[in-house]
C-alpha positions in Angstrom: 11.0 2.5 10.7 10.5 3.2 7.0 9.9 -0.5 6.3 7.1 -0.5 9.0 5.5 2.6 7.5 5.6 1.1 4.0 4.1 -2.1 5.2 1.3 -0.3 7.0 0.7 2.0 4.0 -2.1 0.0 2.3 -4.8 1.2 -0.2 -7.6 1.6 2.3 -11.1 1.5 1.0 -13.0 1.8 4.3 -12.7 4.6 6.9 -14.1 5.7 10.3 -16.3 8.6 9.3 -16.2 10.0 12.9 -12.6 11.0 12.4 -12.3 14.6 11.1 -9.4 16.4 9.5 -8.4 20.0 9.9 -7.0 22.2 7.2 -3.8 22.4 9.3 -3.4 18.6 9.3 -3.7 18.4 5.5 -1.4 21.3 5.0 1.1 19.4 7.1 1.0 16.5 4.7 1.3 18.7 1.7 4.2 20.5 3.3 6.2 17.2 3.3 5.9 17.1 -0.5 7.8 20.4 -0.9 11.1 18.5 -0.1 10.6 15.8 -2.6 12.5 15.4 -5.9 10.9 17.0 -9.0 11.8 16.4 -12.6 14.1 19.2 -13.8 13.2 20.8 -10.4 10.3 22.4 -12.1 7.9 21.8 -9.1 4.7 22.1 -11.1 2.4 20.3 -8.6 -0.3 22.1 -6.8 -2.7 20.7 -4.2 -6.4 21.1 -3.5 -7.2 20.0 0.0 -10.7 19.0 1.1 -11.8 18.4 4.7 -15.2 20.0 4.8 -18.0 17.5 4.5 -19.7 19.0 1.5 -16.6 19.2 -0.6 -15.4 15.8 0.5 -18.8 14.3 -0.6 -18.6 16.2 -3.9 -15.2 14.7 -4.7 -16.3 11.2 -3.5 -19.1 11.2 -6.1 -16.5 11.8 -8.9 -14.2 8.9 -8.0 -14.3 5.2 -8.8 -12.7 2.7 -6.5 -11.4 -0.9 -6.6 -11.9 -1.6 -10.3 -10.7 -5.1 -9.7 -13.7 -5.8 -7.5 -16.6 -4.5 -9.7 -19.2 -6.5 -7.9 -18.6 -4.4 -4.7 -19.4 -0.8 -4.1 -16.3 0.5 -2.3 -16.0 2.3 0.0 -19.1 0.9 1.7 -21.8 3.4 2.8 -20.8 4.8 6.2 -17.1 4.1 5.5 -16.1 7.0 3.2 -12.9 8.9 3.5 -13.1 12.2 5.5 -10.6 14.1 3.5 -9.0 14.3 0.0 -5.9 15.9 -1.4 -6.2 16.4 -5.2 -2.7 16.5 -6.8 -2.8 18.9 -9.7 -0.4 20.2 -12.3 0.0 23.8 -13.0 0.2 23.8 -16.8 1.6 27.4 -16.8 4.8 26.0 -15.1 5.0 23.1 -17.6 2.3 21.8 -19.9 3.9 18.3 -20.4 1.6 16.1 -18.4 3.7 13.0 -18.9 7.0 14.4 -17.7 5.8 14.7 -14.1 4.1 11.3 -13.5 7.0 10.3 -11.3 6.7 13.5 -9.3 3.0 12.8 -8.7 3.7 9.3 -7.5 6.4 10.5 -5.2 4.2 13.3 -3.8 1.3 10.9 -3.2 3.5 8.3 -1.5 4.9 11.0 0.7 1.5 12.2 1.7 0.4 8.6 2.5 3.5 7.8 4.5 3.0 11.0 6.5 -0.6 9.9 7.2 0.4 6.4 8.2 3.0 7.8 10.6 0.1 9.4 12.5 -2.1 6.3 12.5 -4.1 7.3 9.5 -4.3 6.0 6.0 -5.4 6.6 2.4 -5.7 5.5 -1.1 -4.5 6.8 -4.4 -7.3 7.1 -6.9 -6.5 7.4 -10.6 -10.0 6.6 -11.8 -11.9 9.9 -11.6 -13.7 12.3 -13.9 -11.0 15.0 -14.3 -13.1 17.4 -16.2 -16.0 17.2 -13.8 -13.7 17.4 -10.8 -12.0 20.5 -12.2 -15.4 22.1 -12.7 -16.7 21.1 -9.3 -13.7 22.5 -7.5 -13.6 25.6 -9.7 -10.0 25.1 -10.7 -8.5 27.5 -13.1 -7.9 26.6 -16.8 -4.1 26.2 -16.1 -4.7 23.7 -13.2 -5.2 20.0 -14.2 -6.2 17.4 -11.7 -3.8 14.4 -12.0 -4.4 12.2 -9.0 -6.8 12.0 -6.1 -5.6 10.9 -2.7 -8.3 9.8 -0.2 -7.5 10.1 3.5 -9.0 9.0 6.7 -8.8 6.8 9.8 -8.7 3.2 8.4 -11.7 1.0 9.4 -11.0 -2.2 7.5 -8.6 -5.1 7.8 -6.0 -5.6 5.0 -3.8 -8.7 5.0 -0.7 -9.1 2.9 -0.2 -12.6 1.4 2.3 -14.3 -0.8 1.4 -14.7 -4.5 0.2 -18.2 -5.0 1.4 -20.8 -7.5 -1.0 -19.5 -10.1 0.9 -16.2 -10.1 -2.1 -14.0 -9.6 -1.6 -10.7 -8.0 -5.3 -9.8 -8.0 -6.6 -8.5 -4.6 -9.7 -10.0 -3.2 -12.1 -10.0 -0.2 -13.4 -12.9 1.9 -16.9 -13.4 3.2 -16.0 -11.2 6.3 -14.9 -8.3 4.0 -11.2 -8.8 4.9 -9.1 -7.4 2.0 -6.2 -9.6 0.8 -3.3 -8.3 -1.2 -0.9 -10.8 -2.8 2.7 -9.7 -2.9 5.5 -11.2 -5.0 8.5 -12.6 -3.1 11.8 -10.7 -3.0 13.5 -13.6 -4.9 11.0 -13.2 -7.8 11.6 -9.5 -8.0 15.4 -9.6 -8.3 16.9 -10.0 -11.7 20.3 -11.2 -10.5 
């Protein structure tokens, strides 16, 4: 089952805007992260959850998507996510913002796998205006936004393909807006 969830967990950049989250649903996803490993068990991560339209739109304007496809504006109009979870670090617990990068990745993946299990999806967004986001969400001085996770009901097709002979792992879209993601073979990943 974990293999199926991982394969279905894609970086979606198009969502069905008619699907709406509740606070309880987002809290359920965050609750899963409490059981994850944490460097030196410090547990410095905090979460800002957004499901109300005005706040979701505010966060959307401060994010930048699909840097490898600069010719496209993604997500397309009418296909924006309907929720966000902003993973933050409480600097009063630990001010070292490098130490907990693994924790952030583990938490984000846990949130996304919980979403996929329920037929939903998301995308980790590292390209955002942290200072502007902090101000827009009125986060305290000790709270630093580290990663934005978009969430919604996927409304796009993503196809996994093998990396070609040219070795390129660059994702791309065809004329029908199908998103292709080249993946390396298992053999090429193993060192022995």
